[in-house]
mmCIF file of the N, C-alpha and C atoms, coordinates in Angstrom:
data_MODEL
# 
_entry.id   MODEL 
# 
loop_
_atom_site.group_PDB 
_atom_site.id 
_atom_site.type_symbol 
_atom_site.label_atom_id 
_atom_site.label_alt_id 
_atom_site.label_comp_id 
_atom_site.label_asym_id 
_atom_site.label_entity_id 
_atom_site.label_seq_id 
_atom_site.pdbx_PDB_ins_code 
_atom_site.Cartn_x 
_atom_site.Cartn_y 
_atom_site.Cartn_z 
_atom_site.occupancy 
_atom_site.B_iso_or_equiv 
_atom_site.pdbx_formal_charge 
_atom_site.auth_seq_id 
_atom_site.auth_comp_id 
_atom_site.auth_asym_id 
_atom_site.auth_atom_id 
_atom_site.pdbx_PDB_model_num 
ATOM 1   N N  . TYR A 1 1  ? 189.407 190.669 72.036 1.00 0.00 ? 1  TYR A N  1 
ATOM 2   C CA . TYR A 1 1  ? 190.427 191.564 72.512 1.00 0.00 ? 1  TYR A CA 1 
ATOM 3   C C  . TYR A 1 1  ? 190.868 191.102 73.894 1.00 0.00 ? 1  TYR A C  1 
ATOM 4   N N  . LEU A 1 2  ? 192.158 191.028 74.090 1.00 0.00 ? 2  LEU A N  1 
ATOM 5   C CA . LEU A 1 2  ? 192.708 190.545 75.353 1.00 0.00 ? 2  LEU A CA 1 
ATOM 6   C C  . LEU A 1 2  ? 193.705 191.556 75.889 1.00 0.00 ? 2  LEU A C  1 
ATOM 7   N N  . ARG A 1 3  ? 193.562 191.901 77.144 1.00 0.00 ? 3  ARG A N  1 
ATOM 8   C CA . ARG A 1 3  ? 194.493 192.843 77.770 1.00 0.00 ? 3  ARG A CA 1 
ATOM 9   C C  . ARG A 1 3  ? 195.327 192.092 78.801 1.00 0.00 ? 3  ARG A C  1 
ATOM 10  N N  . ILE A 1 4  ? 196.635 192.237 78.686 1.00 0.00 ? 4  ILE A N  1 
ATOM 11  C CA . ILE A 1 4  ? 197.555 191.595 79.624 1.00 0.00 ? 4  ILE A CA 1 
ATOM 12  C C  . ILE A 1 4  ? 198.526 192.660 80.117 1.00 0.00 ? 4  ILE A C  1 
ATOM 13  N N  . GLY A 1 5  ? 198.782 192.669 81.399 1.00 0.00 ? 5  GLY A N  1 
ATOM 14  C CA . GLY A 1 5  ? 199.697 193.650 81.972 1.00 0.00 ? 5  GLY A CA 1 
ATOM 15  C C  . GLY A 1 5  ? 201.127 193.456 81.480 1.00 0.00 ? 5  GLY A C  1 
ATOM 16  N N  . GLN A 1 6  ? 201.883 194.540 81.491 1.00 0.00 ? 6  GLN A N  1 
ATOM 17  C CA . GLN A 1 6  ? 203.264 194.503 81.010 1.00 0.00 ? 6  GLN A CA 1 
ATOM 18  C C  . GLN A 1 6  ? 204.122 193.538 81.825 1.00 0.00 ? 6  GLN A C  1 
ATOM 19  N N  . ASP A 1 7  ? 203.978 193.546 83.135 1.00 0.00 ? 7  ASP A N  1 
ATOM 20  C CA . ASP A 1 7  ? 204.773 192.638 83.974 1.00 0.00 ? 7  ASP A CA 1 
ATOM 21  C C  . ASP A 1 7  ? 204.460 191.177 83.667 1.00 0.00 ? 7  ASP A C  1 
ATOM 22  N N  . THR A 1 8  ? 203.183 190.870 83.465 1.00 0.00 ? 8  THR A N  1 
ATOM 23  C CA . THR A 1 8  ? 202.779 189.502 83.129 1.00 0.00 ? 8  THR A CA 1 
ATOM 24  C C  . THR A 1 8  ? 203.363 189.093 81.785 1.00 0.00 ? 8  THR A C  1 
ATOM 25  N N  . THR A 1 9  ? 203.299 189.995 80.818 1.00 0.00 ? 9  THR A N  1 
ATOM 26  C CA . THR A 1 9  ? 203.844 189.713 79.489 1.00 0.00 ? 9  THR A CA 1 
ATOM 27  C C  . THR A 1 9  ? 205.347 189.486 79.555 1.00 0.00 ? 9  THR A C  1 
ATOM 28  N N  . THR A 1 10 ? 206.054 190.357 80.252 1.00 0.00 ? 10 THR A N  1 
ATOM 29  C CA . THR A 1 10 ? 207.509 190.241 80.374 1.00 0.00 ? 10 THR A CA 1 
ATOM 30  C C  . THR A 1 10 ? 207.897 188.917 81.024 1.00 0.00 ? 10 THR A C  1 
ATOM 31  N N  . GLU A 1 11 ? 207.218 188.556 82.091 1.00 0.00 ? 11 GLU A N  1 
ATOM 32  C CA . GLU A 1 11 ? 207.517 187.301 82.786 1.00 0.00 ? 11 GLU A CA 1 
ATOM 33  C C  . GLU A 1 11 ? 207.207 186.097 81.903 1.00 0.00 ? 11 GLU A C  1 
ATOM 34  N N  . SER A 1 12 ? 206.118 186.153 81.153 1.00 0.00 ? 12 SER A N  1 
ATOM 35  C CA . SER A 1 12 ? 205.749 185.049 80.256 1.00 0.00 ? 12 SER A CA 1 
ATOM 36  C C  . SER A 1 12 ? 206.792 184.857 79.159 1.00 0.00 ? 12 SER A C  1 
ATOM 37  N N  . VAL A 1 13 ? 207.255 185.943 78.569 1.00 0.00 ? 13 VAL A N  1 
ATOM 38  C CA . VAL A 1 13 ? 208.275 185.859 77.519 1.00 0.00 ? 13 VAL A CA 1 
ATOM 39  C C  . VAL A 1 13 ? 209.578 185.320 78.094 1.00 0.00 ? 13 VAL A C  1 
ATOM 40  N N  . ARG A 1 14 ? 209.940 185.768 79.289 1.00 0.00 ? 14 ARG A N  1 
ATOM 41  C CA . ARG A 1 14 ? 211.167 185.283 79.939 1.00 0.00 ? 14 ARG A CA 1 
ATOM 42  C C  . ARG A 1 14 ? 211.087 183.777 80.185 1.00 0.00 ? 14 ARG A C  1 
ATOM 43  N N  . ARG A 1 15 ? 209.970 183.312 80.697 1.00 0.00 ? 15 ARG A N  1 
ATOM 44  C CA . ARG A 1 15 ? 209.801 181.876 80.953 1.00 0.00 ? 15 ARG A CA 1 
ATOM 45  C C  . ARG A 1 15 ? 209.817 181.070 79.658 1.00 0.00 ? 15 ARG A C  1 
ATOM 46  N N  . PHE A 1 16 ? 209.162 181.601 78.623 1.00 0.00 ? 16 PHE A N  1 
ATOM 47  C CA . PHE A 1 16 ? 209.136 180.920 77.330 1.00 0.00 ? 16 PHE A CA 1 
ATOM 48  C C  . PHE A 1 16 ? 210.553 180.798 76.765 1.00 0.00 ? 16 PHE A C  1 
ATOM 49  N N  . ALA A 1 17 ? 211.323 181.887 76.822 1.00 0.00 ? 17 ALA A N  1 
ATOM 50  C CA . ALA A 1 17 ? 212.694 181.869 76.303 1.00 0.00 ? 17 ALA A CA 1 
ATOM 51  C C  . ALA A 1 17 ? 213.553 180.854 77.060 1.00 0.00 ? 17 ALA A C  1 
ATOM 52  N N  . LYS A 1 18 ? 213.427 180.810 78.373 1.00 0.00 ? 18 LYS A N  1 
ATOM 53  C CA . LYS A 1 18 ? 214.192 179.836 79.166 1.00 0.00 ? 18 LYS A CA 1 
ATOM 54  C C  . LYS A 1 18 ? 213.826 178.407 78.789 1.00 0.00 ? 18 LYS A C  1 
ATOM 55  N N  . LEU A 1 19 ? 212.534 178.157 78.553 1.00 0.00 ? 19 LEU A N  1 
ATOM 56  C CA . LEU A 1 19 ? 212.085 176.824 78.167 1.00 0.00 ? 19 LEU A CA 1 
ATOM 57  C C  . LEU A 1 19 ? 212.640 176.426 76.802 1.00 0.00 ? 19 LEU A C  1 
ATOM 58  N N  . VAL A 1 20 ? 212.597 177.350 75.841 1.00 0.00 ? 20 VAL A N  1 
ATOM 59  C CA . VAL A 1 20 ? 213.138 177.066 74.507 1.00 0.00 ? 20 VAL A CA 1 
ATOM 60  C C  . VAL A 1 20 ? 214.622 176.740 74.604 1.00 0.00 ? 20 VAL A C  1 
ATOM 61  N N  . ILE A 1 21 ? 215.358 177.513 75.378 1.00 0.00 ? 21 ILE A N  1 
ATOM 62  C CA . ILE A 1 21 ? 216.793 177.266 75.546 1.00 0.00 ? 21 ILE A CA 1 
ATOM 63  C C  . ILE A 1 21 ? 217.032 175.909 76.198 1.00 0.00 ? 21 ILE A C  1 
ATOM 64  N N  . ARG A 1 22 ? 216.241 175.579 77.218 1.00 0.00 ? 22 ARG A N  1 
ATOM 65  C CA . ARG A 1 22 ? 216.410 174.295 77.900 1.00 0.00 ? 22 ARG A CA 1 
ATOM 66  C C  . ARG A 1 22 ? 216.093 173.125 76.975 1.00 0.00 ? 22 ARG A C  1 
ATOM 67  N N  . LEU A 1 23 ? 215.039 173.246 76.168 1.00 0.00 ? 23 LEU A N  1 
ATOM 68  C CA . LEU A 1 23 ? 214.625 172.146 75.301 1.00 0.00 ? 23 LEU A CA 1 
ATOM 69  C C  . LEU A 1 23 ? 215.485 171.998 74.048 1.00 0.00 ? 23 LEU A C  1 
ATOM 70  N N  . TYR A 1 24 ? 215.862 173.117 73.439 1.00 0.00 ? 24 TYR A N  1 
ATOM 71  C CA . TYR A 1 24 ? 216.510 173.067 72.129 1.00 0.00 ? 24 TYR A CA 1 
ATOM 72  C C  . TYR A 1 24 ? 217.919 173.645 72.095 1.00 0.00 ? 24 TYR A C  1 
ATOM 73  N N  . GLY A 1 25 ? 218.369 174.208 73.189 1.00 0.00 ? 25 GLY A N  1 
ATOM 74  C CA . GLY A 1 25 ? 219.651 174.901 73.205 1.00 0.00 ? 25 GLY A CA 1 
ATOM 75  C C  . GLY A 1 25 ? 220.838 174.065 72.789 1.00 0.00 ? 25 GLY A C  1 
ATOM 76  N N  . GLU A 1 26 ? 220.933 172.865 73.305 1.00 0.00 ? 26 GLU A N  1 
ATOM 77  C CA . GLU A 1 26 ? 222.102 172.029 73.014 1.00 0.00 ? 26 GLU A CA 1 
ATOM 78  C C  . GLU A 1 26 ? 222.218 171.718 71.526 1.00 0.00 ? 26 GLU A C  1 
ATOM 79  N N  . GLN A 1 27 ? 221.094 171.498 70.867 1.00 0.00 ? 27 GLN A N  1 
ATOM 80  C CA . GLN A 1 27 ? 221.121 171.127 69.452 1.00 0.00 ? 27 GLN A CA 1 
ATOM 81  C C  . GLN A 1 27 ? 221.146 172.339 68.524 1.00 0.00 ? 27 GLN A C  1 
ATOM 82  N N  . TYR A 1 28 ? 220.339 173.347 68.806 1.00 0.00 ? 28 TYR A N  1 
ATOM 83  C CA . TYR A 1 28 ? 220.157 174.448 67.864 1.00 0.00 ? 28 TYR A CA 1 
ATOM 84  C C  . TYR A 1 28 ? 220.827 175.750 68.270 1.00 0.00 ? 28 TYR A C  1 
ATOM 85  N N  . LEU A 1 29 ? 221.157 175.930 69.521 1.00 0.00 ? 29 LEU A N  1 
ATOM 86  C CA . LEU A 1 29 ? 221.715 177.197 69.980 1.00 0.00 ? 29 LEU A CA 1 
ATOM 87  C C  . LEU A 1 29 ? 223.163 177.069 70.433 1.00 0.00 ? 29 LEU A C  1 
ATOM 88  N N  . ARG A 1 30 ? 223.796 175.994 70.057 1.00 0.00 ? 30 ARG A N  1 
ATOM 89  C CA . ARG A 1 30 ? 225.177 175.764 70.477 1.00 0.00 ? 30 ARG A CA 1 
ATOM 90  C C  . ARG A 1 30 ? 226.137 176.672 69.702 1.00 0.00 ? 30 ARG A C  1 
ATOM 91  N N  . ALA A 1 31 ? 227.306 176.869 70.256 1.00 0.00 ? 31 ALA A N  1 
ATOM 92  C CA . ALA A 1 31 ? 228.346 177.629 69.562 1.00 0.00 ? 31 ALA A CA 1 
ATOM 93  C C  . ALA A 1 31 ? 228.890 176.774 68.419 1.00 0.00 ? 31 ALA A C  1 
ATOM 94  N N  . PRO A 1 32 ? 229.269 177.392 67.306 1.00 0.00 ? 32 PRO A N  1 
ATOM 95  C CA . PRO A 1 32 ? 229.801 176.611 66.189 1.00 0.00 ? 32 PRO A CA 1 
ATOM 96  C C  . PRO A 1 32 ? 231.146 175.979 66.544 1.00 0.00 ? 32 PRO A C  1 
ATOM 97  N N  . ASN A 1 33 ? 231.337 174.739 66.087 1.00 0.00 ? 33 ASN A N  1 
ATOM 98  C CA . ASN A 1 33 ? 232.626 174.087 66.289 1.00 0.00 ? 33 ASN A CA 1 
ATOM 99  C C  . ASN A 1 33 ? 233.532 174.432 65.103 1.00 0.00 ? 33 ASN A C  1 
ATOM 100 N N  . GLU A 1 34 ? 234.721 173.872 65.078 1.00 0.00 ? 34 GLU A N  1 
ATOM 101 C CA . GLU A 1 34 ? 235.692 174.200 64.026 1.00 0.00 ? 34 GLU A CA 1 
ATOM 102 C C  . GLU A 1 34 ? 235.162 173.843 62.635 1.00 0.00 ? 34 GLU A C  1 
ATOM 103 N N  . GLU A 1 35 ? 234.511 172.696 62.517 1.00 0.00 ? 35 GLU A N  1 
ATOM 104 C CA . GLU A 1 35 ? 233.951 172.263 61.229 1.00 0.00 ? 35 GLU A CA 1 
ATOM 105 C C  . GLU A 1 35 ? 232.844 173.218 60.768 1.00 0.00 ? 35 GLU A C  1 
ATOM 106 N N  . ASP A 1 36 ? 231.966 173.622 61.687 1.00 0.00 ? 36 ASP A N  1 
ATOM 107 C CA . ASP A 1 36 ? 230.901 174.574 61.356 1.00 0.00 ? 36 ASP A CA 1 
ATOM 108 C C  . ASP A 1 36 ? 231.493 175.895 60.880 1.00 0.00 ? 36 ASP A C  1 
ATOM 109 N N  . THR A 1 37 ? 232.493 176.377 61.608 1.00 0.00 ? 37 THR A N  1 
ATOM 110 C CA . THR A 1 37 ? 233.116 177.653 61.270 1.00 0.00 ? 37 THR A CA 1 
ATOM 111 C C  . THR A 1 37 ? 233.726 177.614 59.878 1.00 0.00 ? 37 THR A C  1 
ATOM 112 N N  . LYS A 1 38 ? 234.432 176.546 59.563 1.00 0.00 ? 38 LYS A N  1 
ATOM 113 C CA . LYS A 1 38 ? 235.045 176.408 58.240 1.00 0.00 ? 38 LYS A CA 1 
ATOM 114 C C  . LYS A 1 38 ? 233.975 176.411 57.149 1.00 0.00 ? 38 LYS A C  1 
ATOM 115 N N  . ARG A 1 39 ? 232.906 175.639 57.356 1.00 0.00 ? 39 ARG A N  1 
ATOM 116 C CA . ARG A 1 39 ? 231.828 175.551 56.371 1.00 0.00 ? 39 ARG A CA 1 
ATOM 117 C C  . ARG A 1 39 ? 231.161 176.914 56.170 1.00 0.00 ? 39 ARG A C  1 
ATOM 118 N N  . LEU A 1 40 ? 230.884 177.622 57.256 1.00 0.00 ? 40 LEU A N  1 
ATOM 119 C CA . LEU A 1 40 ? 230.241 178.930 57.159 1.00 0.00 ? 40 LEU A CA 1 
ATOM 120 C C  . LEU A 1 40 ? 231.139 179.951 56.469 1.00 0.00 ? 40 LEU A C  1 
ATOM 121 N N  . MET A 1 41 ? 232.428 179.930 56.792 1.00 0.00 ? 41 MET A N  1 
ATOM 122 C CA . MET A 1 41 ? 233.368 180.865 56.159 1.00 0.00 ? 41 MET A CA 1 
ATOM 123 C C  . MET A 1 41 ? 233.463 180.609 54.658 1.00 0.00 ? 41 MET A C  1 
ATOM 124 N N  . GLU A 1 42 ? 233.520 179.335 54.259 1.00 0.00 ? 42 GLU A N  1 
ATOM 125 C CA . GLU A 1 42 ? 233.582 178.995 52.833 1.00 0.00 ? 42 GLU A CA 1 
ATOM 126 C C  . GLU A 1 42 ? 232.299 179.400 52.116 1.00 0.00 ? 42 GLU A C  1 
ATOM 127 N N  . MET A 1 43 ? 231.169 179.160 52.736 1.00 0.00 ? 43 MET A N  1 
ATOM 128 C CA . MET A 1 43 ? 229.883 179.498 52.140 1.00 0.00 ? 43 MET A CA 1 
ATOM 129 C C  . MET A 1 43 ? 229.761 181.018 51.951 1.00 0.00 ? 43 MET A C  1 
ATOM 130 N N  . ASN A 1 44 ? 230.154 181.779 52.952 1.00 0.00 ? 44 ASN A N  1 
ATOM 131 C CA . ASN A 1 44 ? 230.063 183.234 52.856 1.00 0.00 ? 44 ASN A CA 1 
ATOM 132 C C  . ASN A 1 44 ? 231.089 183.807 51.882 1.00 0.00 ? 44 ASN A C  1 
ATOM 133 N N  . GLU A 1 45 ? 232.234 183.162 51.753 1.00 0.00 ? 45 GLU A N  1 
ATOM 134 C CA . GLU A 1 45 ? 233.235 183.578 50.751 1.00 0.00 ? 45 GLU A CA 1 
ATOM 135 C C  . GLU A 1 45 ? 232.624 183.477 49.353 1.00 0.00 ? 45 GLU A C  1 
ATOM 136 N N  . LYS A 1 46 ? 231.936 182.365 49.078 1.00 0.00 ? 46 LYS A N  1 
ATOM 137 C CA . LYS A 1 46 ? 231.291 182.163 47.775 1.00 0.00 ? 46 LYS A CA 1 
ATOM 138 C C  . LYS A 1 46 ? 230.192 183.186 47.522 1.00 0.00 ? 46 LYS A C  1 
ATOM 139 N N  . ARG A 1 47 ? 229.581 183.671 48.569 1.00 0.00 ? 47 ARG A N  1 
ATOM 140 C CA . ARG A 1 47 ? 228.500 184.656 48.446 1.00 0.00 ? 47 ARG A CA 1 
ATOM 141 C C  . ARG A 1 47 ? 229.028 186.087 48.341 1.00 0.00 ? 47 ARG A C  1 
ATOM 142 N N  . GLY A 1 48 ? 230.349 186.235 48.387 1.00 0.00 ? 48 GLY A N  1 
ATOM 143 C CA . GLY A 1 48 ? 230.934 187.561 48.263 1.00 0.00 ? 48 GLY A CA 1 
ATOM 144 C C  . GLY A 1 48 ? 231.149 188.275 49.592 1.00 0.00 ? 48 GLY A C  1 
ATOM 145 N N  . TRP A 1 49 ? 231.132 187.539 50.684 1.00 0.00 ? 49 TRP A N  1 
ATOM 146 C CA . TRP A 1 49 ? 231.349 188.109 52.006 1.00 0.00 ? 49 TRP A CA 1 
ATOM 147 C C  . TRP A 1 49 ? 232.535 187.418 52.683 1.00 0.00 ? 49 TRP A C  1 
ATOM 148 N N  . PRO A 1 50 ? 233.754 187.610 52.158 1.00 0.00 ? 50 PRO A N  1 
ATOM 149 C CA . PRO A 1 50 ? 234.919 186.948 52.751 1.00 0.00 ? 50 PRO A CA 1 
ATOM 150 C C  . PRO A 1 50 ? 235.146 187.404 54.194 1.00 0.00 ? 50 PRO A C  1 
ATOM 151 N N  . GLY A 1 51 ? 235.455 186.446 55.051 1.00 0.00 ? 51 GLY A N  1 
ATOM 152 C CA . GLY A 1 51 ? 235.743 186.760 56.441 1.00 0.00 ? 51 GLY A CA 1 
ATOM 153 C C  . GLY A 1 51 ? 234.519 186.906 57.329 1.00 0.00 ? 51 GLY A C  1 
ATOM 154 N N  . MET A 1 52 ? 233.321 186.758 56.754 1.00 0.00 ? 52 MET A N  1 
ATOM 155 C CA . MET A 1 52 ? 232.101 186.893 57.557 1.00 0.00 ? 52 MET A CA 1 
ATOM 156 C C  . MET A 1 52 ? 231.666 185.530 58.070 1.00 0.00 ? 52 MET A C  1 
ATOM 157 N N  . LEU A 1 53 ? 231.527 185.405 59.378 1.00 0.00 ? 53 LEU A N  1 
ATOM 158 C CA . LEU A 1 53 ? 231.115 184.136 59.976 1.00 0.00 ? 53 LEU A CA 1 
ATOM 159 C C  . LEU A 1 53 ? 229.600 184.001 59.980 1.00 0.00 ? 53 LEU A C  1 
ATOM 160 N N  . GLY A 1 54 ? 228.890 185.060 60.293 1.00 0.00 ? 54 GLY A N  1 
ATOM 161 C CA . GLY A 1 54 ? 227.431 185.002 60.353 1.00 0.00 ? 54 GLY A CA 1 
ATOM 162 C C  . GLY A 1 54 ? 226.850 186.394 60.435 1.00 0.00 ? 54 GLY A C  1 
ATOM 163 N N  . SER A 1 55 ? 225.543 186.443 60.554 1.00 0.00 ? 55 SER A N  1 
ATOM 164 C CA . SER A 1 55 ? 224.865 187.731 60.670 1.00 0.00 ? 55 SER A CA 1 
ATOM 165 C C  . SER A 1 55 ? 223.770 187.633 61.722 1.00 0.00 ? 55 SER A C  1 
ATOM 166 N N  . LEU A 1 56 ? 223.245 188.752 62.129 1.00 0.00 ? 56 LEU A N  1 
ATOM 167 C CA . LEU A 1 56 ? 222.229 188.786 63.175 1.00 0.00 ? 56 LEU A CA 1 
ATOM 168 C C  . LEU A 1 56 ? 220.820 188.970 62.637 1.00 0.00 ? 56 LEU A C  1 
ATOM 169 N N  . ASP A 1 57 ? 220.639 188.899 61.338 1.00 0.00 ? 57 ASP A N  1 
ATOM 170 C CA . ASP A 1 57 ? 219.291 189.100 60.797 1.00 0.00 ? 57 ASP A CA 1 
ATOM 171 C C  . ASP A 1 57 ? 218.598 187.830 60.751 1.00 0.00 ? 57 ASP A C  1 
# 
């Protein structure tokens, strides 16, 4: 069993998130370009969700 204070936990998560963004952001967290948008719109149209670009789940 390990007890960690809330402030320590919050700061650790914040630092971890910043590191992930710095390491992987350009490749995996970038905004979709025109080609990506077209592909996603076509894929979602086929799935029965016309006009949907993405979801948050």
